[in-house]
C-alpha positions in Angstrom: 17.9 -24.4 25.1 20.1 -22.5 22.7 22.6 -19.7 23.2 23.8 -17.0 20.9 27.5 -16.3 20.7 28.9 -13.3 18.8 31.0 -14.3 15.7 34.4 -12.8 15.4 36.6 -12.5 12.2 38.9 -15.5 11.9 37.0 -17.8 14.2 36.7 -21.4 13.3 33.6 -23.6 13.4 33.4 -27.1 14.9 34.3 -29.9 12.4 30.7 -31.2 12.3 29.2 -27.9 11.1 27.5 -28.3 7.8 28.8 -27.0 4.5 25.8 -24.7 4.2 26.4 -23.3 7.7 30.1 -22.7 6.9 29.1 -20.8 3.7 26.6 -18.6 5.5 29.0 -17.8 8.4 31.7 -16.9 5.9 29.3 -14.6 4.0 28.0 -13.1 7.3 31.5 -12.3 8.5 32.4 -10.7 5.1 29.3 -8.6 4.6 30.3 -5.1 3.5 30.0 -2.2 6.0 27.5 -0.4 3.7 24.6 0.2 3.9 24.9 -0.9 7.6 27.3 -2.7 9.9 26.5 -6.3 10.7 27.3 -8.4 13.8 27.0 -12.1 13.4 25.9 -14.6 16.1 26.3 -18.4 16.2 23.4 -20.4 17.6 24.5 -23.3 19.8 22.5 -26.2 21.1 24.8 -27.6 23.8 28.1 -28.1 22.0 26.6 -28.3 18.6 26.4 -25.3 16.2 22.9 -25.3 14.7 22.9 -22.1 12.7 23.7 -18.4 12.6 22.0 -15.1 12.6 23.0 -11.6 11.8 22.3 -8.4 13.8 21.9 -5.4 11.6 22.5 -2.0 13.3 20.6 1.2 12.5 21.9 2.5 9.1 20.4 6.0 9.4 18.5 8.3 11.8 14.8 7.5 11.8 15.3 3.9 10.5 15.1 1.1 13.1 17.8 -1.5 13.6 17.0 -4.9 12.3 17.8 -8.5 13.0 17.9 -11.0 10.2 17.9 -14.7 11.2 19.0 -17.8 9.3 18.0 -21.3 9.9 18.8 -24.6 8.2 16.5 -27.3 6.8 18.4 -30.2 8.3 17.7 -28.8 11.8 14.2 -27.4 11.5 12.3 -30.5 12.4 14.1 -30.7 15.7 12.6 -27.4 17.0 15.7 -25.4 16.4 14.0 -22.9 14.2 11.6 -21.9 16.9 14.3 -21.8 19.5 16.5 -19.6 17.3 13.6 -17.3 16.6 12.7 -17.0 20.3 16.4 -16.4 21.1 16.5 -13.6 18.5 13.4 -12.0 20.1 15.1 -12.0 23.5 18.3 -10.6 22.0 16.4 -7.8 20.2 14.3 -6.9 23.3 17.5 -6.6 25.4 19.1 -4.4 22.8 15.9 -2.3 22.6 15.5 -3.0 18.9 12.0 -2.0 17.7 11.6 -4.5 14.9 13.0 -7.8 13.8 13.3 -8.6 10.1 13.7 -12.2 9.3 14.5 -13.6 5.8 13.4 -17.0 4.7 13.4 -19.1 1.6 10.6 -18.0 -0.8 8.2 -20.9 0.0 6.2 -22.3 2.8 8.5 -24.2 5.1 9.1 -25.0 8.8 10.8 -21.6 9.4 7.8 -19.7 8.0 5.4 -21.6 10.1 7.5 -20.9 13.2 7.6 -17.2 12.4 3.9 -17.0 12.0 3.4 -18.7 15.4 5.7 -16.1 17.0 3.7 -13.2 15.5 5.8 -12.4 12.5 3.9 -11.0 9.4 4.9 -11.0 5.8 6.4 -7.7 5.0 6.2 -7.7 1.2 7.3 -9.9 -1.7 10.7 -11.3 -2.0 13.6 -8.9 -1.5 17.0 -8.8 -3.0 19.7 -8.2 -0.4 23.1 -9.5 0.7 21.9 -13.1 1.1 19.9 -13.3 -2.1 16.3 -13.6 -3.1 14.1 -14.2 0.0 10.7 -13.7 1.7 10.8 -10.9 4.2 9.0 -11.1 7.6 8.6 -8.6 10.4 7.9 -8.7 14.1 7.5 -5.3 15.7 8.7 -5.3 19.3 7.7 -1.7 20.0 4.7 0.2 18.6 6.1 3.5 17.3 4.6 6.9 18.3 4.0 9.7 15.9 3.4 13.0 17.5 1.1 15.5 15.9 2.0 19.2 15.4 -0.8 21.2 13.8 0.4 24.6 12.5 -3.2 25.7 12.0 -5.7 28.0 13.6 -8.6 25.6 13.2 -7.6 21.9 13.9 -10.3 20.1 15.8 -8.4 19.4 19.0 -5.7 22.1 19.4 -6.6 24.7 16.8 -4.4 27.8 17.2 -2.4 26.4 20.2 0.7 25.9 18.1 0.0 28.3 15.2 3.3 30.2 15.6 6.5 28.6 14.3 8.1 29.0 17.7 5.2 27.3 19.6 5.1 24.5 17.0 8.8 23.8 17.2 8.7 23.8 21.0 5.8 21.4 20.9 7.6 19.1 18.5 10.6 18.9 20.7 8.5 18.3 23.7 6.8 15.4 21.9 10.2 13.9 21.1 11.3 14.2 24.7 8.1 12.4 25.7 8.9 9.4 23.3 7.8 10.3 19.8 9.9 8.7 17.1 8.1 10.6 14.3 6.6 14.1 14.2 3.8 14.8 11.7 3.7 18.5 10.7 0.5 19.8 9.1 -0.4 23.2 7.9 -4.0 22.6 6.7 -6.8 21.3 9.0 -8.6 18.1 7.8 -11.4 18.3 10.4 -14.9 18.1 9.0 -16.0 21.4 7.5 -12.4 22.7 7.3 -11.7 25.4 4.8 -9.0 24.9 2.2 -5.6 26.6 2.6 -3.6 28.1 -0.2 -0.3 26.6 -1.3 1.5 29.8 -0.2 -0.1 29.9 3.2 0.6 26.2 3.8 4.3 26.5 2.9 4.6 29.6 5.1 3.2 27.6 8.0 5.1 24.3 7.8 8.6 25.1 6.3 9.9 27.1 9.3 8.7 24.3 11.7 10.3 21.5 9.7 13.6 23.5 9.5 13.4 24.1 13.2 12.8 20.5 14.0 15.5 19.1 11.7 17.9 17.1 13.8 15.5 16.8 16.7 15.9 13.0 17.0 12.7 12.0 15.3 11.7 11.3 11.7 9.8 14.2 10.2 6.6 13.7 8.3 4.7 16.3 6.2 0.9 16.0 6.3 -0.2 17.5 3.0 -2.0 16.8 -0.2 -0.2 19.4 -2.3 2.8 18.3 -4.4 4.6 21.7 -4.1 4.3 21.6 -0.3 5.6 18.0 -0.2 8.5 18.8 -2.4 9.6 21.8 -0.3 9.1 19.8 2.9 11.3 17.0 1.6 14.0 19.5 0.9 13.5 21.0 4.4 14.1 17.7 6.1 10.9 15.6 6.0 11.4 11.9 5.0 7.8 10.8 5.1 4.8 12.2 3.1 1.4 11.6 4.8 -1.3 11.8 2.1 -4.9 11.8 3.5 -6.3 11.3 0.0 -4.5 8.1 -0.6 -3.3 9.3 -4.1 -7.0 9.4 -5.1 -6.6 12.4 -7.5 -3.0 11.9 -8.7 0.2 10.0 -8.2 2.3 13.2 -8.0 3.0 12.7 -4.3 4.1 9.1 -4.9 6.4 10.2 -7.7 8.0 12.9 -5.4 8.5 10.3 -2.6 10.0 7.8 -5.1 12.4 10.4 -6.4 13.5 11.5 -2.9 13.7 8.0 -1.5 11.2 9.0 1.1 8.4 7.0 2.8 4.8 7.5 1.8 1.6 6.9 3.8 -1.6 6.5 1.9 -4.8 7.0 3.9 -8.4 6.2 3.2 -11.0 9.0 3.2 -14.5 8.9 1.8 -15.3 12.3 0.3 -13.3 15.5 1.2 -12.8 17.0 4.6 -15.5 19.7 4.1 -18.2 17.1 3.6 -16.8 13.7 4.6 -19.0 13.3 7.7 -22.3 14.1 5.9 -23.9 10.6 5.9 -20.9 8.4 5.0 -22.1 5.0 3.7 -20.6 1.6 3.0 -22.0 -1.8 2.3 -18.9 -3.4 3.8 -16.7 -0.8 5.5 -13.7 -3.2 6.2 -13.7 -4.7 2.7 -14.2 -1.4 0.9 -11.5 0.4 2.8 -9.1 -2.5 2.4 -9.8 -2.6 -1.4 -9.3 1.2 -1.7 -6.0 1.0 0.2 -4.8 -1.9 -2.0 -5.5 0.3 -5.0 -3.5 3.2 -3.5 -0.6 0.9 -2.8 -0.6 -0.4 -6.3 -0.6 3.2 -7.6 2.3 4.1 -5.4 4.3 1.0 -6.4 3.7 1.8 -10.1 5.1 5.3 -9.4 8.3 3.8 -8.1 7.9 3.8 -4.3 9.3 0.6 -2.9 6.9 -1.5 -0.8 9.3 -1.2 2.1 8.7 2.6 2.0 4.9 2.4 2.1 2.5 2.8 5.0 -1.3 2.5 5.0 -3.8 4.2 7.2 -7.5 3.2 7.4 -8.5 6.8 8.1 -10.4 6.5 11.4 -12.8 9.4 11.5 -12.4 10.3 7.8 -15.7 9.7 6.2 -16.8 7.1 8.8 -19.6 6.9 11.3 -19.2 5.8 15.0 -19.9 2.2 14.0 -17.6 2.3 11.0 -14.7 3.3 13.2 -15.2 0.6 15.7 -15.6 -2.0 13.0 -12.4 -1.0 11.4 -10.5 -1.1 14.7 -11.9 -4.6 15.5 -11.0 -6.0 12.1 -7.7 -4.2 11.6 -5.8 -7.5 11.5 -7.2 -8.0 8.0 -5.2 -5.1 6.7 -2.0 -7.1 7.2 -2.9 -8.5 3.8 -1.5 -5.3 2.4 2.0 -6.3 3.5 2.9 -2.7 4.4 3.3 -1.0 7.7 0.1 0.3 9.3 -0.3 3.8 10.7 -3.5 4.3 12.8 -4.8 7.6 14.2 -7.5 7.5 16.8 -6.3 10.4 18.8 -9.1 12.5 20.3 -11.4 11.5 17.5 -15.2 12.2 17.7 -16.1 8.5 18.2 -14.2 8.6 21.4 -16.3 11.6 22.4 -19.3 9.6 21.6 -18.1 6.8 23.9 -17.0 9.1 26.8 -19.1 12.2 26.4 -15.9 14.3 26.7 -14.7 17.1 24.5 -11.6 16.7 22.2 -9.0 17.9 24.6 -10.2 15.5 27.4 -10.0 12.3 25.3 -6.4 11.4 25.9 -7.2 8.6 28.3 -9.6 7.1 25.8 -7.0 7.5 23.1 -4.5 5.7 25.2 -6.9 2.8 25.6 -7.1 2.4 21.9 -3.3 2.5 21.7 -3.0 -0.3 24.2 -5.5 -2.4 22.3 -3.7 -1.8 19.0 -0.3 -2.6 20.5 -1.5 -5.8 22.2 -3.1 -7.1 19.0 -0.1 -6.0 16.9 -2.4 -4.4 14.3 -0.6 -1.0 14.2 3.1 -0.3 13.6 2.7 3.4 14.3 0.1 5.3 16.2 -0.5 9.0 15.5 -1.3 10.8 18.8 -1.4 14.3 20.3 -0.5 13.2 23.9 2.6 11.2 23.5 3.5 10.5 27.1 0.1 8.8 27.8 0.3 6.9 24.6 3.8 5.7 25.3 2.8 4.1 28.6 -0.2 2.4 26.9 1.9 1.1 24.1 4.5 -0.3 26.5 1.8 -2.3 28.3 0.1 -3.5 25.1 3.4 -4.6 23.5 4.6 -6.4 26.7 1.3 -8.4 26.8 1.6 -9.3 23.1 5.1 -10.5 23.4 4.7 -12.4 26.7 5.1 -16.2 26.5 
């Protein structure tokens, strides 16, 4: 059994504490306030100090708090690494922190094996931060919810319902109140057979809504394929660009995101919205979608988007049959190879209609079932949904089962 005790400036360590531990504690206590405040904790086993960890508070709206943990080689074989990591999980859950970020030495060791057993995943290559060059790992304690606001007359599930700016803003705020941490605003339908929308019309639809939702308490995302719309949306308050084409035609959206320091989601789609459901074919849907997303990520990285700012979306329902969608959901764990956050949108999709026989607006229970499965398996970091309240309850259950001992 270990306990975690907050470190305070000027505190002294027991005489038997190792040199390495003293150095790390000193560095933890003197970390600069920017980009975020840190609180240090000592890890005790009885009366012996076995290590330290640092709790990093949320540095900006829309970005989750983090916990970074430190363990030490001389103690790892005694089971302390696992005990410390489990203690951090409990600390984070009590503090309602959505994600734990752990940094380890950049090689396979006892700590990395412990993190894997606890459900941590590699979150990119080595990172340079206050404690030097490390491997970065993540454990998401809460599946995040992205609420959908379609400012269109022809979206497949709610076409025209929120077409006015006033209705769309009210809907966005209602979704935040229901638990959405991100709001995805789109001004062009991507349903099968959808007509294209001019740049001017799309701007007229989304900009008033983004401006009206700025400061609503959620991160704002712009769902667009047009660089001019993305650029204006970023100026209006969006911090995430959601590209359903996965940069297939150009890296312009990636360059915009890199310049603005915004996040970028690359999605897989076979074909274009107008024709994507006309006999989509794959020899290996999981392998082909995975390879395509890897290419999109490499393109975004080359354009200057940091890996930490990237998300990938397998594109459920975008150029996929009923069986393709189910296969992707079953094997979504393979997409962790991409080492970026995963965004998944199953909400009200046609394959759920095929399962339940219900029209789009009556598929929220089926959508919630997929959210619970994704949360329990830990294969989605963010779920994109129309009915946030139902999805929130489903995610809470799935997350709790995944994290149970």
